[in-house]
RODO-512990 format. One record per residue (C-alpha): x, y, z. Coordinates in steps of 0.001 Angstrom, whole numbers, plus 500000, padded with zeros to 6 digits. Layout:
% RODO-512990
XYZ/...
This chain:
% RODO-512990
698451438977532841/695847441704533207/697071445269534182/696424446136537791/694587448847538403/694863452040541272/693133449977543631/694131446707543096/697700448010543330/697253449964546604/695811446580547768/698556444561546776/700969447180548368/698943447472551478/699197443420551940/702578442923551313/703764445681553519/701808443667556713/702750440479555670/706733441222555279/706739444900557146/709254446476554745/709433450108554237/706090451373552952/708199453803550397/710362450943548916/707042448384548646/704687450764546719/707637451776544444/708215448291543272/704598447873542876/704406451564540836/707404450700538794/705560447241537476/701994448794537071/702396450643533966/699800452933535491/698814456220534054/699655459530536091/696403460099537561/695917456399538508/699584456303539945/698674459352541851/695210457673542989/697835454468543889/699554456478545909/696863458543548093/695301455049548788/698226453357549940/699825455851551977/696057457727553102/695025454215554504/698495453896556259/697777457569557584/694673456433559341/694695453029560362/693544453132563796/690593455052563016/689628453050559945/689839449777562434/687777451632564515/684738452327562000/685080448416561180/684543447374564512/681519449364564872/680390448272561645/681217444431563013/681657443160566014/682700439479565172/685936438931563709/686972439674560366/689889438013558162/692482440684557560/692612439844554036/688523441234554154/689680444629556343/692212445435553807/689690445830551084/687013447979553614/689791450007555060/690199450793551267/686300451356550738/685977453688554277/689012456067553579/687392456546549935/683621457116551562/684587459072554356/688144460954553852/688421461098550219/684450461440549786/684767459460546346/681511459297544963/679763456467546749/678857454104543746/682166454509542673/684069454183545937/681974450419546882/681317449142543143/684883449502542319/686295448437545525/684196445479546053/685176444500542393/688784443903543492/687978441414546200/687797437908545888/684862436486544777/683656434608547745/684718437964550097/682730440448548035/679002440044549782/680848440983553172/682167443625551764/679746445038550042/677614444643552882/680094446662555696/680900449617552712/677044450230552426/676510450034556174/679406452417556332/677424454834553768/674043454431555944/675603455192559174/678071457647557873/677017460683560123/676582458224563215/680033456982562929/681629460364561985/680265461721565448/681481458528567390/685279459355566248/685136462699567251/684405461560570973/687311458978570642/691062459675572347/693358461521570199/695585458424569314/692005457125567684/691473460089565862/694745460711564679/695919457182564332/699125457423566229/700388454707568968/698539455458572002/701942455404573731/703561458333571537/700698460402571620/700833459990575524/704497460697575511/703977463846573528/701279464883575517/703944465139578480/706500466867576411/704703469504574252/700819469553575826/697691468703574523/697027471386572316/701141470820570572/700232467129570694/697137467828568253/698841470109566255/701612467328565656/699262464815565035/697268466380562401/700806467681560994/701865464327560380/698330462938558702/699059466046555944/700867465270552492/703907466962552944/705011470032550666/707834469174548311/710784471567549121/714172471288547573/717703472755547958/719318474998545012/722634472932544405/725028476360544362/727652474043542748/725922474235539486/723453477220539883/723119480520541615/719243480804542813/718895483768540474/719148481653537603/717174478706539171/714039481006539661/714375482046536193/714578478710534924/712236476770536779/709381479261537515/706845476768539583/709531476744542260/709036479726545325/711977480987547611/712032480838551066/712591484138552580/714080482659555853/716262480450553823/717565481640550385/719008478233549649/715971476120549732/712530476464547810/708968475454547924/708055473675544498/704390473495543245/705385471212540329/708240469168540708/711138470504538352/712421467023536995/714599468593534531/716502470707537183/716500467247539236/718110465274536604/720644467690535879/721721468396539603/720338471850539485/718254471100542871/717591468409545529/714778467448547111/715436468544550943/713455470125553817/714783473156554703/715190471458558403/717531469477557919/719982472563556773/720471473486560547/723048470685560976/725023471729558186/724909475364558862/726057474523562625/728751472189561113/730181475773559400/732267474121557303/735150475797555341/736915475650552219/740336473058552068/738529471527555085/738839467682556176/735445466759556923/733754463575558076/729977462698557455/729468459857559536/726528458400558563/725498460096555057/723318458556552621/721281459161550536/723659462050550312/721593465251550612/723600467016553816/726900465347552279/725843467561549081/725456470391550908/728500470834552742/730491470312549857/728398473220548747/729333475433551586/732922474507550967/732871475602547373/733258472407546399/736971472732547668/738690470127550370/737777466763551036/734844464561552155/734555461066553630/730869460087553483/730497457133555087/727107454829555408/726815451038556682/724368450098553679/725630449157550659/722890449954548627/722387453372550342/725978454358549625/725110453603546058/722422456260545842/724689458728547873/727398458314545184/725058458778542302/723486461792543875/726506463159545318/727699462638541468/724794464209539780/725215467247541995/728412467972540950/730088467484544752/733513466103543623/735200466600546505/733221463381547980/734427460079548717/732024457785549828/733203454831552375/731302451628553374/731541451257557552/729887450106560318/730631452476563338/729847449435565773/733130447852564579/735999448261566074/738030448395562855/738328451991561174/738998451684557495/742185452574556166/740278455239553829/739537457080556687/742219457053558786/744370458039555989/742437461247555923/742207461797559688/742277464035562102/739289465558560915/738723469397561066/734989468894561515/732948465783561838/728663465621561240/727155462526563037/723402462513561267/723080460235563652/719949456683563068/717343457405565198/713397456913565646/712348459751562874/709881460955564743/710400464573563553/709630463389560142/706635460973560739/704883463146558106/707330462004554915/707567458338556421/704412457209556605/704647453892558149/707309455050560832/704548455251563722/703560451379563466/707299450395563513/708245452315566883/708094450433570375/708388452078573645/711874450631574182/713072452099570910/713866455336572247/716757453717574747/717812451246572092/718660454206569275/720392456163572147/722628453586573153/723442453043569360/723804456745568978/726414457088571996/728190454019570516/728801455795567118/729842459215568691/732354457550570436/733746455867567545/733593459431565461/735319461457568028/738739459722568237/738983460954564675/738214464814565324/741603467146565518/741776469037568792/739734472392568138/737548470474565549/733988470959565806/731331467733566200/728059468368564887/725642465943566150/722380465629564534/718788463614564393/715000463982562467/713659463077566460/711959464945568430/712500463035571889/715164464397574359/716518460843574887/717924461455571319/718901464683571459/719796466781574720/719783463837576996/722298462254574475/724689465395574367/724617465420577776/725786462091578167/728180462127576200/729770465513577411/729860463898580880/731651461173579723/734061462904577453/735531466138579416/737075466779576341/734644468032574494/732395471454575093/729057471979574208/728541475480572455/725033475758570985/722043473340570196/719182474148567755/715958472390566985/712889472183564632/708978471617565864/706264471121563146/704173472659565228/706061475530566024/708157476078563021/706086474711560408/708972472153558720/710011468983559786/711209467806563537/715272467812563958/717870468581566182/721643469766566221/723932470368568806/727468471747567870/730354470585570482/734308471906570415/736847469128570870/739141471347573131/742799471647572818/
């Protein structure tokens, strides 16, 4: 079988994503593992796949301007790829049309060629028409989500947030203090730039593959450290990381504990727990014990009970991920208006379960990567109202339009003695 090109790889991944609605990252990584593409073609396939997903509504708006009658999904997907190259990437027009038409089936090539060439002829008009459309069309976000953010953050911040979500995410990493100090790391990996506000983190201009492989660093946005710092774990303590996979915060907690004490790291997903085990092993976090557990079940494993009560508990709760949509490209197309209340009920259920394992005087940090009040401040208020033994000490958050980092929330609560 002939080897797929970058365009063919992106198209196949987009079609599987539409059909199966699996996570985009998982789908594309599977195709790239089999495609055997050169580095430049691999990067082009990534750009096409994620670029189309980021711009779905806008691309479909242009397609509907070009053709009022129904278009089959299999044709629409190819035209999206072509228009993305022409309008967004500004690929030379001949290459964009010729190479894109070539990946379609023989019977579809005529209509795809006609639509792409019409797009080129009407380029200025189409761009002008797009600029007059509502924000959710121009930035390809669900309308209900944009309207929700406009009520919460105002028009200007919502526009900044939508634009933020559509830009490629920079690569940040955390220096793993268990294995290396920041000064030595910067000497060994000079393509990294320290962040003055957070010395544990850096911004990478090129990926330090050797440093990642040997556990000198871990790819992680600085906003994730809010929860770890609020937890403030100490050496020799017993810590529960209740929803730990893939293990970035777990390993950071171990570093803050000087790798002394005990951390129980839980997750309900077997595959994600294996990833956590691999990560903490590579990072040298030897005090971590991984335990598979679903907190919605009443029975708590003996592996957890034998360590309890815990000095501190981190609950990095499952959430809608609205603070990290720039990194999780297809999250916006999975969300439904009812998800916010559904997730908050699940978060409350998990919170009740883990609080029972916290010792009197102990610290609970509840965190999410969501921007939504139902999952953050309102959830914490519900928790404190339901459990008077809990006292809210402080809250911290991160907003992309304010802090230039991923969205995050964390609250530190104390269980009264």
